[in-house]
C-alpha beads as a LAMMPS data file, in Angstrom:
LAMMPS data file: protein, C-alpha beads

411 atoms
410 bonds

1 atom types
1 bond types

-500.0 500.0 xlo xhi
-500.0 500.0 ylo yhi
-500.0 500.0 zlo zhi

Masses

1 110.0

Atoms # bond

1 1 1 -48.461 -232.979 158.096
2 1 1 -49.974 -234.626 154.733
3 1 1 -50.924 -238.462 154.210
4 1 1 -47.961 -238.292 151.435
5 1 1 -45.454 -237.126 154.030
6 1 1 -46.601 -239.819 156.991
7 1 1 -46.473 -242.739 154.076
8 1 1 -42.957 -241.437 153.699
9 1 1 -42.433 -241.380 157.292
10 1 1 -43.721 -245.095 157.866
11 1 1 -41.740 -246.370 154.969
12 1 1 -38.199 -244.387 156.217
13 1 1 -38.922 -245.605 159.953
14 1 1 -39.616 -249.523 159.264
15 1 1 -36.727 -249.184 157.004
16 1 1 -34.337 -247.897 160.046
17 1 1 -36.056 -250.136 162.586
18 1 1 -35.774 -253.271 160.499
19 1 1 -34.229 -256.226 163.015
20 1 1 -30.905 -257.219 162.199
21 1 1 -31.749 -261.045 162.022
22 1 1 -28.016 -262.094 161.788
23 1 1 -27.727 -260.542 165.656
24 1 1 -28.642 -263.609 167.956
25 1 1 -28.652 -261.987 171.315
26 1 1 -31.222 -258.613 171.390
27 1 1 -29.886 -255.776 173.269
28 1 1 -30.849 -255.254 177.020
29 1 1 -34.698 -253.895 177.411
30 1 1 -35.503 -254.435 173.607
31 1 1 -37.857 -256.867 171.981
32 1 1 -39.151 -257.611 168.530
33 1 1 -42.724 -256.471 168.017
34 1 1 -43.089 -257.503 164.340
35 1 1 -41.141 -257.556 162.045
36 1 1 -40.382 -253.769 161.318
37 1 1 -40.843 -252.229 164.564
38 1 1 -38.213 -252.593 167.796
39 1 1 -39.701 -251.212 170.848
40 1 1 -38.698 -250.546 174.399
41 1 1 -40.497 -251.808 177.684
42 1 1 -42.155 -251.432 179.380
43 1 1 -45.158 -249.812 177.074
44 1 1 -46.283 -246.813 179.310
45 1 1 -46.896 -243.627 179.363
46 1 1 -43.444 -241.892 181.145
47 1 1 -44.041 -238.686 180.742
48 1 1 -47.089 -236.076 181.606
49 1 1 -47.214 -234.833 178.549
50 1 1 -47.888 -238.517 177.209
51 1 1 -49.824 -239.621 179.969
52 1 1 -52.361 -236.436 179.589
53 1 1 -52.279 -236.707 175.952
54 1 1 -53.667 -240.859 175.768
55 1 1 -55.941 -239.241 178.416
56 1 1 -57.262 -236.791 175.909
57 1 1 -56.825 -238.929 173.383
58 1 1 -59.240 -241.782 174.682
59 1 1 -62.081 -239.300 175.745
60 1 1 -62.089 -238.382 172.160
61 1 1 -62.368 -240.738 170.323
62 1 1 -64.767 -242.122 172.467
63 1 1 -67.035 -239.109 172.410
64 1 1 -66.338 -238.968 168.629
65 1 1 -67.303 -242.536 168.109
66 1 1 -70.713 -242.387 169.788
67 1 1 -71.601 -238.870 168.064
68 1 1 -72.207 -237.405 171.625
69 1 1 -71.401 -234.020 171.971
70 1 1 -68.136 -233.469 174.270
71 1 1 -65.500 -230.656 174.751
72 1 1 -63.615 -229.924 171.965
73 1 1 -59.924 -230.914 171.680
74 1 1 -58.667 -227.547 172.173
75 1 1 -60.484 -227.005 175.283
76 1 1 -59.284 -230.433 176.451
77 1 1 -55.866 -229.468 175.989
78 1 1 -55.812 -225.945 177.444
79 1 1 -57.541 -227.045 180.482
80 1 1 -56.611 -225.415 184.060
81 1 1 -55.345 -228.593 184.892
82 1 1 -53.260 -229.665 182.074
83 1 1 -49.900 -228.921 182.495
84 1 1 -47.554 -228.414 179.842
85 1 1 -50.285 -227.133 177.708
86 1 1 -48.477 -226.411 173.994
87 1 1 -46.569 -229.761 174.045
88 1 1 -49.923 -231.721 175.178
89 1 1 -51.722 -230.306 172.312
90 1 1 -49.506 -230.489 169.444
91 1 1 -49.163 -234.646 170.637
92 1 1 -52.805 -235.151 170.587
93 1 1 -53.284 -233.154 167.537
94 1 1 -50.834 -235.153 165.408
95 1 1 -51.658 -238.165 166.832
96 1 1 -55.228 -237.676 165.596
97 1 1 -53.716 -236.355 162.557
98 1 1 -51.916 -239.482 162.054
99 1 1 -54.259 -242.329 163.498
100 1 1 -54.793 -243.950 159.968
101 1 1 -51.233 -244.819 160.018
102 1 1 -51.007 -245.151 163.500
103 1 1 -53.787 -247.731 163.438
104 1 1 -52.235 -249.873 160.740
105 1 1 -49.312 -249.985 162.371
106 1 1 -50.628 -250.784 165.456
107 1 1 -52.637 -253.771 163.967
108 1 1 -49.746 -255.232 161.819
109 1 1 -47.733 -255.355 164.613
110 1 1 -50.209 -256.869 167.107
111 1 1 -48.840 -255.064 170.343
112 1 1 -52.607 -255.296 171.984
113 1 1 -52.503 -258.726 171.974
114 1 1 -48.972 -259.328 173.394
115 1 1 -49.461 -256.431 176.116
116 1 1 -52.587 -257.055 178.116
117 1 1 -51.984 -254.037 180.151
118 1 1 -51.347 -251.788 176.743
119 1 1 -54.528 -249.491 175.789
120 1 1 -55.453 -248.018 172.332
121 1 1 -54.878 -244.536 173.445
122 1 1 -51.718 -245.443 175.229
123 1 1 -50.400 -246.992 172.209
124 1 1 -51.821 -244.662 169.217
125 1 1 -49.625 -241.701 171.939
126 1 1 -46.147 -244.439 172.385
127 1 1 -46.157 -244.981 168.377
128 1 1 -46.775 -241.516 167.620
129 1 1 -43.827 -240.331 169.886
130 1 1 -41.495 -243.407 168.686
131 1 1 -41.835 -243.267 164.927
132 1 1 -43.370 -239.363 164.666
133 1 1 -42.795 -237.149 166.916
134 1 1 -40.628 -234.021 167.137
135 1 1 -41.102 -230.092 168.819
136 1 1 -42.802 -227.708 166.993
137 1 1 -40.781 -224.550 166.528
138 1 1 -41.582 -221.769 168.825
139 1 1 -41.599 -218.352 167.255
140 1 1 -42.294 -214.953 169.556
141 1 1 -43.509 -212.612 166.499
142 1 1 -45.739 -210.297 167.438
143 1 1 -47.580 -207.316 165.749
144 1 1 -51.005 -204.782 166.615
145 1 1 -53.721 -206.402 164.459
146 1 1 -54.404 -203.981 161.245
147 1 1 -58.046 -203.882 161.804
148 1 1 -58.564 -203.760 165.714
149 1 1 -56.022 -201.795 167.448
150 1 1 -56.172 -203.481 170.704
151 1 1 -56.025 -206.641 169.433
152 1 1 -51.968 -208.586 169.083
153 1 1 -51.255 -210.616 166.969
154 1 1 -49.237 -213.615 167.572
155 1 1 -47.748 -216.765 165.431
156 1 1 -50.254 -219.480 166.449
157 1 1 -46.875 -222.090 167.772
158 1 1 -46.827 -219.466 170.512
159 1 1 -47.405 -220.930 173.971
160 1 1 -49.501 -218.064 175.776
161 1 1 -51.679 -219.930 178.211
162 1 1 -48.880 -219.700 181.170
163 1 1 -47.456 -216.396 180.473
164 1 1 -47.349 -214.427 183.590
165 1 1 -49.400 -211.418 181.766
166 1 1 -52.244 -214.037 180.542
167 1 1 -52.755 -215.148 184.109
168 1 1 -53.035 -212.214 185.564
169 1 1 -55.263 -211.219 182.962
170 1 1 -53.431 -208.553 181.070
171 1 1 -54.182 -210.084 178.264
172 1 1 -57.372 -212.377 177.208
173 1 1 -56.579 -215.106 174.745
174 1 1 -59.166 -214.607 172.077
175 1 1 -59.534 -214.611 167.954
176 1 1 -59.641 -212.197 165.977
177 1 1 -62.817 -212.751 164.551
178 1 1 -64.246 -213.136 167.795
179 1 1 -63.025 -209.533 168.590
180 1 1 -65.184 -207.836 165.624
181 1 1 -68.213 -208.208 167.389
182 1 1 -67.449 -205.295 170.360
183 1 1 -65.855 -203.283 167.892
184 1 1 -68.586 -203.125 165.372
185 1 1 -71.070 -202.337 168.277
186 1 1 -68.565 -199.392 169.611
187 1 1 -70.160 -199.326 173.411
188 1 1 -68.937 -195.569 174.515
189 1 1 -67.771 -194.810 178.277
190 1 1 -70.967 -194.240 180.611
191 1 1 -73.681 -196.493 178.448
192 1 1 -75.246 -199.328 179.727
193 1 1 -75.059 -202.116 177.363
194 1 1 -77.000 -205.250 177.181
195 1 1 -74.930 -208.962 176.164
196 1 1 -77.671 -211.580 176.216
197 1 1 -75.865 -214.612 175.370
198 1 1 -72.742 -213.884 177.654
199 1 1 -70.902 -217.017 178.934
200 1 1 -68.341 -217.370 179.076
201 1 1 -67.682 -214.086 178.730
202 1 1 -64.641 -212.960 176.530
203 1 1 -66.680 -210.320 174.321
204 1 1 -68.272 -209.677 177.717
205 1 1 -65.161 -208.425 179.404
206 1 1 -64.185 -207.131 175.640
207 1 1 -67.067 -204.860 175.761
208 1 1 -66.603 -203.524 179.444
209 1 1 -62.905 -202.547 178.453
210 1 1 -63.948 -200.951 175.233
211 1 1 -66.279 -198.808 177.426
212 1 1 -63.068 -198.064 179.426
213 1 1 -64.786 -199.492 182.694
214 1 1 -67.023 -196.493 182.939
215 1 1 -70.840 -197.728 182.375
216 1 1 -72.588 -200.615 182.841
217 1 1 -72.655 -203.878 181.161
218 1 1 -76.085 -206.209 181.857
219 1 1 -74.416 -209.997 181.341
220 1 1 -77.285 -212.954 181.018
221 1 1 -77.370 -216.265 180.811
222 1 1 -79.695 -219.047 181.721
223 1 1 -77.593 -221.803 182.767
224 1 1 -76.563 -222.009 186.495
225 1 1 -72.982 -223.261 185.849
226 1 1 -71.707 -221.443 183.285
227 1 1 -73.090 -218.114 185.078
228 1 1 -71.105 -219.148 187.727
229 1 1 -68.487 -218.986 185.019
230 1 1 -69.164 -216.193 183.750
231 1 1 -68.726 -214.363 187.193
232 1 1 -65.252 -216.029 188.152
233 1 1 -64.301 -215.079 184.464
234 1 1 -65.452 -211.014 185.121
235 1 1 -64.153 -211.546 188.518
236 1 1 -60.322 -212.484 186.927
237 1 1 -60.725 -210.075 184.187
238 1 1 -61.558 -207.120 186.681
239 1 1 -64.385 -206.129 184.689
240 1 1 -66.191 -204.236 187.606
241 1 1 -69.034 -202.537 185.244
242 1 1 -70.444 -206.157 184.248
243 1 1 -73.394 -207.253 186.627
244 1 1 -74.318 -211.124 185.917
245 1 1 -77.536 -212.026 185.712
246 1 1 -78.699 -215.444 186.127
247 1 1 -81.773 -215.391 183.706
248 1 1 -83.081 -216.619 180.277
249 1 1 -83.045 -213.243 178.140
250 1 1 -86.171 -214.396 176.166
251 1 1 -87.983 -214.331 179.289
252 1 1 -86.906 -210.792 180.482
253 1 1 -89.553 -208.141 180.498
254 1 1 -87.985 -204.584 179.948
255 1 1 -90.580 -202.493 181.372
256 1 1 -88.763 -203.497 184.727
257 1 1 -86.767 -200.422 186.039
258 1 1 -83.459 -201.932 185.411
259 1 1 -83.695 -201.683 182.056
260 1 1 -86.125 -198.602 182.133
261 1 1 -84.242 -196.150 184.439
262 1 1 -81.010 -195.560 182.010
263 1 1 -82.087 -196.907 178.975
264 1 1 -79.662 -199.445 176.902
265 1 1 -77.905 -197.756 174.522
266 1 1 -76.412 -200.909 173.245
267 1 1 -76.973 -204.709 173.168
268 1 1 -74.942 -207.879 171.578
269 1 1 -76.890 -210.654 170.712
270 1 1 -74.484 -213.591 170.093
271 1 1 -76.582 -216.456 170.306
272 1 1 -75.693 -220.551 170.989
273 1 1 -75.321 -221.371 167.408
274 1 1 -73.923 -224.057 165.119
275 1 1 -69.981 -223.146 165.193
276 1 1 -69.431 -224.477 162.077
277 1 1 -67.142 -221.056 161.386
278 1 1 -64.867 -222.409 164.042
279 1 1 -64.933 -226.412 163.619
280 1 1 -61.075 -226.087 161.966
281 1 1 -59.843 -224.009 164.944
282 1 1 -61.550 -226.501 167.039
283 1 1 -59.764 -229.404 165.165
284 1 1 -62.593 -231.102 164.123
285 1 1 -61.314 -232.198 161.219
286 1 1 -58.800 -234.589 162.935
287 1 1 -61.675 -236.671 164.200
288 1 1 -62.194 -240.001 162.807
289 1 1 -65.783 -239.315 162.198
290 1 1 -64.791 -236.439 159.750
291 1 1 -62.678 -238.743 157.687
292 1 1 -65.647 -240.835 157.442
293 1 1 -68.129 -238.417 156.481
294 1 1 -65.430 -237.480 153.487
295 1 1 -65.616 -240.773 152.429
296 1 1 -69.364 -240.764 152.844
297 1 1 -69.906 -237.504 151.085
298 1 1 -67.736 -238.809 147.915
299 1 1 -69.502 -241.713 147.418
300 1 1 -73.046 -240.529 147.468
301 1 1 -74.303 -238.619 145.033
302 1 1 -78.341 -239.152 144.816
303 1 1 -79.563 -238.598 148.699
304 1 1 -77.402 -236.317 151.484
305 1 1 -75.813 -238.789 154.428
306 1 1 -77.922 -238.817 157.380
307 1 1 -75.343 -236.952 159.298
308 1 1 -76.204 -234.220 156.764
309 1 1 -79.610 -234.235 157.340
310 1 1 -79.491 -234.003 161.173
311 1 1 -76.837 -230.848 160.892
312 1 1 -79.732 -228.717 159.064
313 1 1 -81.797 -230.044 160.991
314 1 1 -79.973 -228.719 164.031
315 1 1 -78.945 -225.393 162.164
316 1 1 -82.798 -224.856 161.609
317 1 1 -83.691 -225.429 165.205
318 1 1 -81.059 -222.696 165.976
319 1 1 -81.960 -220.322 163.380
320 1 1 -85.672 -220.203 164.649
321 1 1 -83.767 -219.398 168.131
322 1 1 -81.449 -216.899 166.801
323 1 1 -84.613 -214.877 165.443
324 1 1 -86.480 -215.310 168.419
325 1 1 -83.932 -213.860 171.031
326 1 1 -82.985 -211.189 167.785
327 1 1 -86.564 -210.089 167.587
328 1 1 -87.152 -209.725 171.647
329 1 1 -83.293 -207.822 171.974
330 1 1 -85.145 -205.087 169.527
331 1 1 -87.347 -204.194 171.659
332 1 1 -84.951 -203.194 174.716
333 1 1 -85.759 -199.349 175.706
334 1 1 -83.786 -196.598 173.849
335 1 1 -81.769 -198.864 172.069
336 1 1 -79.642 -197.618 169.675
337 1 1 -77.162 -200.242 168.258
338 1 1 -76.888 -203.816 168.315
339 1 1 -74.751 -206.273 167.161
340 1 1 -76.412 -209.643 165.558
341 1 1 -72.674 -212.271 165.722
342 1 1 -72.646 -215.963 164.993
343 1 1 -69.918 -217.921 164.677
344 1 1 -71.790 -219.737 162.458
345 1 1 -70.724 -220.477 158.352
346 1 1 -74.172 -221.384 157.627
347 1 1 -76.902 -218.323 155.918
348 1 1 -79.384 -219.880 157.527
349 1 1 -78.071 -218.394 160.867
350 1 1 -76.780 -215.407 159.422
351 1 1 -78.489 -213.865 155.900
352 1 1 -81.827 -215.738 156.407
353 1 1 -82.061 -214.435 160.287
354 1 1 -81.596 -210.737 159.476
355 1 1 -83.504 -211.181 156.282
356 1 1 -86.248 -211.975 159.075
357 1 1 -86.509 -209.591 161.305
358 1 1 -85.228 -206.983 158.866
359 1 1 -89.181 -205.919 158.189
360 1 1 -90.190 -205.439 162.592
361 1 1 -86.988 -203.827 162.958
362 1 1 -87.736 -201.208 160.357
363 1 1 -90.650 -200.580 161.832
364 1 1 -89.102 -200.221 165.168
365 1 1 -86.757 -197.331 163.450
366 1 1 -83.666 -199.697 162.831
367 1 1 -81.809 -200.000 159.560
368 1 1 -78.276 -201.800 158.483
369 1 1 -75.271 -199.861 158.843
370 1 1 -72.073 -201.260 158.030
371 1 1 -70.233 -203.225 160.561
372 1 1 -66.195 -202.487 160.698
373 1 1 -66.465 -200.765 157.129
374 1 1 -62.437 -201.314 156.467
375 1 1 -63.262 -205.145 156.527
376 1 1 -63.095 -206.648 153.039
377 1 1 -65.544 -209.467 153.066
378 1 1 -69.378 -208.746 153.269
379 1 1 -72.435 -210.628 153.420
380 1 1 -73.630 -213.146 150.877
381 1 1 -76.154 -211.428 148.348
382 1 1 -79.723 -213.309 150.247
383 1 1 -80.765 -209.855 151.872
384 1 1 -81.413 -206.626 150.731
385 1 1 -78.324 -204.419 152.486
386 1 1 -76.154 -207.233 152.531
387 1 1 -73.348 -205.058 151.948
388 1 1 -73.404 -203.932 155.462
389 1 1 -73.155 -207.629 156.672
390 1 1 -69.927 -208.834 157.616
391 1 1 -67.968 -212.147 157.443
392 1 1 -64.676 -214.012 157.681
393 1 1 -63.777 -216.409 156.192
394 1 1 -61.516 -219.470 157.599
395 1 1 -59.999 -220.139 154.584
396 1 1 -59.418 -216.879 153.178
397 1 1 -58.970 -214.802 155.870
398 1 1 -56.735 -217.836 158.630
399 1 1 -58.920 -217.351 161.328
400 1 1 -62.294 -218.768 162.513
401 1 1 -66.011 -218.199 160.220
402 1 1 -67.839 -215.412 162.389
403 1 1 -70.755 -213.365 161.015
404 1 1 -71.967 -209.842 162.485
405 1 1 -75.012 -207.716 161.483
406 1 1 -75.410 -204.244 163.141
407 1 1 -78.774 -202.567 163.046
408 1 1 -78.506 -198.444 164.615
409 1 1 -81.184 -196.092 165.086
410 1 1 -81.354 -192.474 165.309
411 1 1 -83.478 -191.320 168.980

Bonds

1 1 1 2
2 1 2 3
3 1 3 4
4 1 4 5
5 1 5 6
6 1 6 7
7 1 7 8
8 1 8 9
9 1 9 10
10 1 10 11
11 1 11 12
12 1 12 13
13 1 13 14
14 1 14 15
15 1 15 16
16 1 16 17
17 1 17 18
18 1 18 19
19 1 19 20
20 1 20 21
21 1 21 22
22 1 22 23
23 1 23 24
24 1 24 25
25 1 25 26
26 1 26 27
27 1 27 28
28 1 28 29
29 1 29 30
30 1 30 31
31 1 31 32
32 1 32 33
33 1 33 34
34 1 34 35
35 1 35 36
36 1 36 37
37 1 37 38
38 1 38 39
39 1 39 40
40 1 40 41
41 1 41 42
42 1 42 43
43 1 43 44
44 1 44 45
45 1 45 46
46 1 46 47
47 1 47 48
48 1 48 49
49 1 49 50
50 1 50 51
51 1 51 52
52 1 52 53
53 1 53 54
54 1 54 55
55 1 55 56
56 1 56 57
57 1 57 58
58 1 58 59
59 1 59 60
60 1 60 61
61 1 61 62
62 1 62 63
63 1 63 64
64 1 64 65
65 1 65 66
66 1 66 67
67 1 67 68
68 1 68 69
69 1 69 70
70 1 70 71
71 1 71 72
72 1 72 73
73 1 73 74
74 1 74 75
75 1 75 76
76 1 76 77
77 1 77 78
78 1 78 79
79 1 79 80
80 1 80 81
81 1 81 82
82 1 82 83
83 1 83 84
84 1 84 85
85 1 85 86
86 1 86 87
87 1 87 88
88 1 88 89
89 1 89 90
90 1 90 91
91 1 91 92
92 1 92 93
93 1 93 94
94 1 94 95
95 1 95 96
96 1 96 97
97 1 97 98
98 1 98 99
99 1 99 100
100 1 100 101
101 1 101 102
102 1 102 103
103 1 103 104
104 1 104 105
105 1 105 106
106 1 106 107
107 1 107 108
108 1 108 109
109 1 109 110
110 1 110 111
111 1 111 112
112 1 112 113
113 1 113 114
114 1 114 115
115 1 115 116
116 1 116 117
117 1 117 118
118 1 118 119
119 1 119 120
120 1 120 121
121 1 121 122
122 1 122 123
123 1 123 124
124 1 124 125
125 1 125 126
126 1 126 127
127 1 127 128
128 1 128 129
129 1 129 130
130 1 130 131
131 1 131 132
132 1 132 133
133 1 133 134
134 1 134 135
135 1 135 136
136 1 136 137
137 1 137 138
138 1 138 139
139 1 139 140
140 1 140 141
141 1 141 142
142 1 142 143
143 1 143 144
144 1 144 145
145 1 145 146
146 1 146 147
147 1 147 148
148 1 148 149
149 1 149 150
150 1 150 151
151 1 151 152
152 1 152 153
153 1 153 154
154 1 154 155
155 1 155 156
156 1 156 157
157 1 157 158
158 1 158 159
159 1 159 160
160 1 160 161
161 1 161 162
162 1 162 163
163 1 163 164
164 1 164 165
165 1 165 166
166 1 166 167
167 1 167 168
168 1 168 169
169 1 169 170
170 1 170 171
171 1 171 172
172 1 172 173
173 1 173 174
174 1 174 175
175 1 175 176
176 1 176 177
177 1 177 178
178 1 178 179
179 1 179 180
180 1 180 181
181 1 181 182
182 1 182 183
183 1 183 184
184 1 184 185
185 1 185 186
186 1 186 187
187 1 187 188
188 1 188 189
189 1 189 190
190 1 190 191
191 1 191 192
192 1 192 193
193 1 193 194
194 1 194 195
195 1 195 196
196 1 196 197
197 1 197 198
198 1 198 199
199 1 199 200
200 1 200 201
201 1 201 202
202 1 202 203
203 1 203 204
204 1 204 205
205 1 205 206
206 1 206 207
207 1 207 208
208 1 208 209
209 1 209 210
210 1 210 211
211 1 211 212
212 1 212 213
213 1 213 214
214 1 214 215
215 1 215 216
216 1 216 217
217 1 217 218
218 1 218 219
219 1 219 220
220 1 220 221
221 1 221 222
222 1 222 223
223 1 223 224
224 1 224 225
225 1 225 226
226 1 226 227
227 1 227 228
228 1 228 229
229 1 229 230
230 1 230 231
231 1 231 232
232 1 232 233
233 1 233 234
234 1 234 235
235 1 235 236
236 1 236 237
237 1 237 238
238 1 238 239
239 1 239 240
240 1 240 241
241 1 241 242
242 1 242 243
243 1 243 244
244 1 244 245
245 1 245 246
246 1 246 247
247 1 247 248
248 1 248 249
249 1 249 250
250 1 250 251
251 1 251 252
252 1 252 253
253 1 253 254
254 1 254 255
255 1 255 256
256 1 256 257
257 1 257 258
258 1 258 259
259 1 259 260
260 1 260 261
261 1 261 262
262 1 262 263
263 1 263 264
264 1 264 265
265 1 265 266
266 1 266 267
267 1 267 268
268 1 268 269
269 1 269 270
270 1 270 271
271 1 271 272
272 1 272 273
273 1 273 274
274 1 274 275
275 1 275 276
276 1 276 277
277 1 277 278
278 1 278 279
279 1 279 280
280 1 280 281
281 1 281 282
282 1 282 283
283 1 283 284
284 1 284 285
285 1 285 286
286 1 286 287
287 1 287 288
288 1 288 289
289 1 289 290
290 1 290 291
291 1 291 292
292 1 292 293
293 1 293 294
294 1 294 295
295 1 295 296
296 1 296 297
297 1 297 298
298 1 298 299
299 1 299 300
300 1 300 301
301 1 301 302
302 1 302 303
303 1 303 304
304 1 304 305
305 1 305 306
306 1 306 307
307 1 307 308
308 1 308 309
309 1 309 310
310 1 310 311
311 1 311 312
312 1 312 313
313 1 313 314
314 1 314 315
315 1 315 316
316 1 316 317
317 1 317 318
318 1 318 319
319 1 319 320
320 1 320 321
321 1 321 322
322 1 322 323
323 1 323 324
324 1 324 325
325 1 325 326
326 1 326 327
327 1 327 328
328 1 328 329
329 1 329 330
330 1 330 331
331 1 331 332
332 1 332 333
333 1 333 334
334 1 334 335
335 1 335 336
336 1 336 337
337 1 337 338
338 1 338 339
339 1 339 340
340 1 340 341
341 1 341 342
342 1 342 343
343 1 343 344
344 1 344 345
345 1 345 346
346 1 346 347
347 1 347 348
348 1 348 349
349 1 349 350
350 1 350 351
351 1 351 352
352 1 352 353
353 1 353 354
354 1 354 355
355 1 355 356
356 1 356 357
357 1 357 358
358 1 358 359
359 1 359 360
360 1 360 361
361 1 361 362
362 1 362 363
363 1 363 364
364 1 364 365
365 1 365 366
366 1 366 367
367 1 367 368
368 1 368 369
369 1 369 370
370 1 370 371
371 1 371 372
372 1 372 373
373 1 373 374
374 1 374 375
375 1 375 376
376 1 376 377
377 1 377 378
378 1 378 379
379 1 379 380
380 1 380 381
381 1 381 382
382 1 382 383
383 1 383 384
384 1 384 385
385 1 385 386
386 1 386 387
387 1 387 388
388 1 388 389
389 1 389 390
390 1 390 391
391 1 391 392
392 1 392 393
393 1 393 394
394 1 394 395
395 1 395 396
396 1 396 397
397 1 397 398
398 1 398 399
399 1 399 400
400 1 400 401
401 1 401 402
402 1 402 403
403 1 403 404
404 1 404 405
405 1 405 406
406 1 406 407
407 1 407 408
408 1 408 409
409 1 409 410
410 1 410 411
């Protein structure tokens, strides 16, 4: 809902709810809160959707205000414990989208001062539901993706999280851009494949599926909790050829028989990154800090805002780590194909990393090959062979922003 629409809604609602002062007696159960809004007591979340949405909004706003990292909006609203996920997700998103308007109305109404038990987040959710709430249309159109034939495309409005085929893992929910890395690697049945940074495992199970359950996938993660989640996800997906290893990939000795006995034909290196390409799907643009940053950016011309400098430093740290892990993976014994991928839009994490490792890769016999030749969008011209690199653009392609580089070696 755009800003103009919100303003129109506010004017229309205020006009329609204008109290009729000539009536001396109010309807039972109603109380006049301001000159413009009539609400029904008590101010409390009656439905599970409203209760869940209010709790999630509280957590999101607290994390955003303190600038601390927390779970994304999508991961909170679609968590296993959340009931009526689609409705809860919609209420949270629309409440945040209209937060400026709701804050204005809340301030004018003095609801919080008149109702001591009422919290801000509950008030936001209830005001949204009263003034702006409506159910989104549910469309069940589905098609086979034009580039990835094992990917089905659904309309964003379709609720699938509780669908029986998703519950029993016949279908795995994953963005198209995220599926491209496994397809670019193109692992063959019977191969040994390494997933260097595997958790939570969507790409890992995708690799196992492309290998038709034949061969083995060595999946590494250094965090114990993430490793447990990875094991659980592989068990649920029936990915029996995946061997989950709790280990730091950078500390691995490739002389170990685990790698040398059969060699490693392919490797996926999808390391931690800034996630700038998934900011829209994470719904970061709905956070108050995003609006504040946009306002600050529009009024700052001489020096970059502190937030921009912090992002730049973080990207530089991540790029250094990404370069290290990519260099290390190139030394896997018997390696023929390697995919380096990120969900970042920053060239520092993408083309610049490839440029940095390319001389060493060339000395080991690797060259860049075209990742998914039918895909139209290629890398930025910052490195020789950029036409081989793959990018997805959130605005142009209506999906997460991803980067894929494919290294190949003939043995």
